[in-house]
C-alpha positions as CSV (number, residue, x, y, z in Angstrom):
1,M,69.6,-81.3,-42.6
2,R,65.8,-81.7,-42.6
3,S,65.7,-81.9,-38.8
4,R,67.7,-78.6,-38.6
5,I,65.3,-76.9,-41.0
6,F,62.3,-78.3,-39.1
7,S,63.7,-77.1,-35.8
8,S,64.2,-73.6,-37.3
9,L,60.7,-73.5,-38.5
10,T,59.4,-74.6,-35.1
11,V,61.3,-71.7,-33.5
12,V,59.9,-69.2,-36.0
13,S,56.4,-70.5,-35.5
14,R,56.6,-70.1,-31.7
15,Q,58.0,-66.6,-32.2
16,L,55.1,-65.7,-34.5
17,Q,52.6,-67.2,-31.9
18,W,54.0,-65.1,-29.1
19,L,54.0,-62.0,-31.3
20,G,50.3,-62.6,-32.1
21,I,49.4,-63.0,-28.4
22,A,51.2,-59.7,-27.7
23,L,49.5,-57.9,-30.5
24,A,46.1,-59.2,-29.3
25,S,46.8,-58.1,-25.7
26,F,47.7,-54.6,-26.9
27,G,44.5,-54.4,-28.9
28,L,42.4,-55.3,-25.9
29,V,44.2,-52.8,-23.8
30,G,43.6,-50.1,-26.4
31,I,39.9,-50.9,-26.7
32,S,39.5,-50.9,-23.0
33,A,41.2,-47.5,-22.7
34,C,39.0,-46.1,-25.4
35,Q,35.9,-47.4,-23.6
36,N,37.0,-46.0,-20.3
37,A,38.1,-42.6,-21.6
38,P,35.8,-39.7,-20.6
39,N,33.5,-38.5,-23.4
40,P,34.4,-35.1,-24.8
41,P,32.1,-32.4,-23.6
42,E,29.1,-32.0,-25.8
43,A,29.0,-28.8,-27.7
44,T,26.4,-26.5,-26.2
45,E,24.8,-23.6,-27.8
46,S,26.4,-20.3,-26.7
47,S,24.3,-18.6,-24.1
48,T,23.1,-15.2,-25.3
49,T,22.7,-12.3,-22.8
50,A,19.2,-10.9,-22.9
51,P,19.2,-7.3,-24.0
52,A,18.9,-4.9,-21.1
53,E,15.4,-3.5,-20.8
54,S,15.2,0.1,-22.0
55,L,15.0,2.7,-19.2
56,P,11.6,4.4,-18.8
57,P,11.4,7.9,-20.2
58,A,12.4,10.8,-17.9
59,P,9.5,12.4,-16.1
60,P,8.3,15.7,-17.4
61,P,9.4,18.9,-15.6
62,P,7.1,19.8,-12.6
63,P,4.3,22.2,-13.3
64,D,4.4,25.7,-11.8
65,T,2.1,24.6,-9.0
66,A,4.9,22.2,-7.8
67,F,7.1,25.0,-6.8
68,L,7.5,26.1,-3.2
69,A,4.1,27.7,-2.6
70,L,4.5,29.3,-6.1
71,L,7.4,31.5,-4.8
72,S,10.6,32.0,-6.7
73,P,13.9,31.9,-4.9
74,T,14.1,35.7,-5.1
75,Q,10.7,36.0,-3.5
76,T,11.6,33.4,-0.9
77,A,14.8,35.3,-0.1
78,Q,12.7,38.5,0.2
79,I,10.9,37.0,3.1
80,R,13.8,35.1,4.7
81,V,15.8,38.3,5.0
82,L,13.4,39.4,7.7
83,G,14.8,36.6,9.8
84,L,11.3,35.2,10.4
85,P,10.0,31.7,10.0
86,L,8.6,31.0,6.5
87,V,5.1,29.7,7.0
88,L,3.4,28.8,3.7
89,P,0.5,26.7,2.3
90,T,1.7,23.5,0.6
91,A,-1.6,22.8,-1.1
92,I,-2.8,25.6,-3.4
93,P,-5.8,25.4,-5.7
94,D,-5.2,25.1,-9.4
95,E,-4.7,28.3,-11.5
96,F,-3.5,30.4,-8.6
97,G,-0.3,32.4,-8.6
98,V,1.5,34.8,-6.4
99,V,0.7,38.4,-7.5
100,Q,2.1,40.5,-4.6
101,I,4.4,40.2,-1.6
102,E,4.6,42.8,1.2
103,T,7.2,42.6,4.0
104,Q,7.6,44.7,7.1
105,S,10.7,44.7,9.3
106,D,9.8,45.5,12.9
107,E,10.6,43.8,16.1
108,R,7.1,44.1,17.4
109,F,4.9,44.1,14.3
110,G,7.2,42.7,11.6
111,G,5.8,40.2,9.2
112,Y,4.8,39.5,5.6
113,Q,1.8,39.1,3.3
114,I,1.6,36.9,0.2
115,L,-1.3,37.5,-2.1
116,Y,-2.6,34.7,-4.4
117,R,-5.0,35.2,-7.3
118,D,-6.4,33.2,-10.1
119,G,-7.7,34.1,-13.6
120,S,-11.3,34.5,-12.2
121,D,-10.1,37.2,-9.7
122,R,-10.6,34.9,-6.7
123,C,-8.0,35.8,-4.1
124,F,-6.6,34.8,-0.7
125,L,-3.9,36.3,1.5
126,I,-1.5,34.5,3.8
127,E,-0.4,36.9,6.6
128,Y,2.4,36.3,9.1
129,T,3.1,38.6,12.0
130,V,5.3,38.5,15.1
131,G,2.7,40.2,17.3
132,G,-0.1,42.7,17.7
133,V,-2.9,40.3,17.1
134,G,-6.3,40.3,18.8
135,D,-9.7,38.8,18.6
136,L,-11.7,39.2,15.4
137,P,-15.3,40.5,15.2
138,A,-17.9,37.8,15.1
139,T,-19.3,36.7,11.8
140,E,-22.5,34.9,11.0
141,N,-20.6,31.7,10.4
142,R,-17.7,30.1,12.2
143,L,-16.1,26.7,11.4
144,P,-13.8,25.3,14.2
145,L,-10.6,23.9,12.8
146,N,-7.6,21.9,14.1
147,P,-5.0,22.1,11.4
148,P,-1.8,19.9,11.7
149,I,0.4,22.9,12.2
150,L,-1.5,23.8,15.4
151,A,0.6,22.4,18.2
152,D,-1.6,23.4,21.1
153,D,-4.9,21.5,21.2
154,T,-6.3,23.9,23.8
155,V,-6.3,26.8,21.4
156,E,-9.7,27.7,20.0
157,Y,-9.1,28.2,16.3
158,G,-11.5,28.5,13.4
159,L,-12.5,30.1,10.1
160,N,-15.0,33.0,10.1
161,S,-17.2,33.7,7.1
162,G,-20.3,35.7,6.1
163,P,-21.4,39.2,7.2
164,Y,-20.4,40.6,10.5
165,V,-22.8,40.1,13.4
166,D,-22.3,43.7,14.5
167,T,-24.8,46.0,12.6
168,S,-22.4,48.9,12.4
169,L,-19.6,46.8,11.1
170,R,-22.0,45.2,8.6
171,E,-22.9,48.7,7.3
172,Q,-19.3,49.8,7.2
173,F,-18.1,46.5,5.6
174,P,-21.0,45.0,3.7
175,E,-18.9,42.5,1.8
176,P,-19.1,39.0,3.2
177,S,-16.0,38.2,5.2
178,L,-13.7,35.1,4.9
179,I,-10.9,35.2,7.5
180,S,-9.3,32.7,9.9
181,D,-8.3,33.4,13.5
182,W,-4.7,34.1,14.1
183,L,-2.9,30.8,14.3
184,P,0.0,30.6,16.8
185,V,3.1,29.1,15.0
186,E,6.8,29.3,15.4
187,G,7.9,32.8,16.2
188,G,4.5,34.5,15.6
189,F,1.0,34.1,14.1
190,V,-0.4,33.3,10.7
191,R,-3.8,33.6,9.1
192,L,-5.7,33.3,5.9
193,A,-7.8,36.3,4.7
194,G,-10.3,36.6,1.9
195,A,-11.6,39.3,-0.5
196,A,-13.0,41.7,2.1
197,L,-9.7,42.4,3.8
198,I,-7.7,42.3,0.6
199,N,-10.0,44.8,-1.2
200,N,-9.9,47.2,1.8
201,S,-6.3,47.0,2.8
202,L,-4.4,46.2,-0.4
203,V,-6.9,47.9,-2.8
204,P,-6.1,45.9,-5.9
205,A,-7.0,47.5,-9.3
206,V,-9.4,44.7,-9.9
207,P,-11.4,43.7,-6.8
208,C,-11.1,40.2,-5.5
209,T,-13.8,37.6,-4.8
210,N,-13.7,34.9,-2.2
211,L,-12.7,31.3,-2.3
212,A,-15.1,28.6,-1.3
213,V,-15.0,27.8,2.4
214,E,-13.9,24.2,1.5
215,E,-10.9,25.5,-0.5
216,A,-9.9,27.9,2.4
217,V,-10.0,25.0,4.8
218,A,-7.8,22.9,2.6
219,I,-5.2,25.7,2.3
220,I,-5.2,26.2,6.1
221,D,-4.7,22.5,6.7
222,S,-1.7,22.6,4.4
223,L,0.2,25.4,6.2
224,A,3.7,24.4,7.2
225,V,6.9,25.9,8.5
226,I,9.4,25.7,5.6
227,S,13.0,24.8,6.6
228,E,15.9,27.0,5.8
229,D,17.4,24.6,3.2
230,I,14.4,25.0,0.9
231,Q,14.6,28.1,-1.2
232,G,12.0,27.8,-3.9
233,D,12.4,26.7,-7.5
234,G,11.8,29.7,-9.8
235,A,8.1,30.0,-10.3
236,V,7.2,32.9,-12.5
237,E,5.3,35.7,-10.8
């Protein structure tokens, strides 16, 4: 009886020993698995998108002097209806505005005149004609010029100023002259004229006075043929 009980206890002891070994092995495997498992991703601070920079303020509307030679679309169309090239100054002194436009439709002598004036009654005239031009009487002063619009370098071109050299002309027109030669351009000729011609031909209610020679030169240098797709932007007369 004792031996049977002892034998049973021995068997139970061995079973418990094997069970302990199994549990220990399972624990080691679990620990190893935990050690080898990848670490969970660390929480990162959510990235914030930088606020968009505010757009710069819109530019102010252009001043009147930014319009096409200070001509409104209606005035531009008044000239274009002649079918002639539109030759205009692109640099005009401050405070000037268009006060008068004259057009003439003629195959031989057609053209247009644009009169500019400022608040001090200084004036200049831009004239375009298809023909009928000739040499001008000599004046005391002449400044040779070569504006960008002049395509032919062999053409002698300049700005004439001061009293006429001819005594009879000086007596007839005592006012100092300021007038350029006729400048050959697309389809015709263009020139700048000052107060003497304006006061005698257009007879304004208030007589004009001349620009400075330097201002006249800058205007002549800015003359350009304006393409058909540019119509003017509404400058007030």
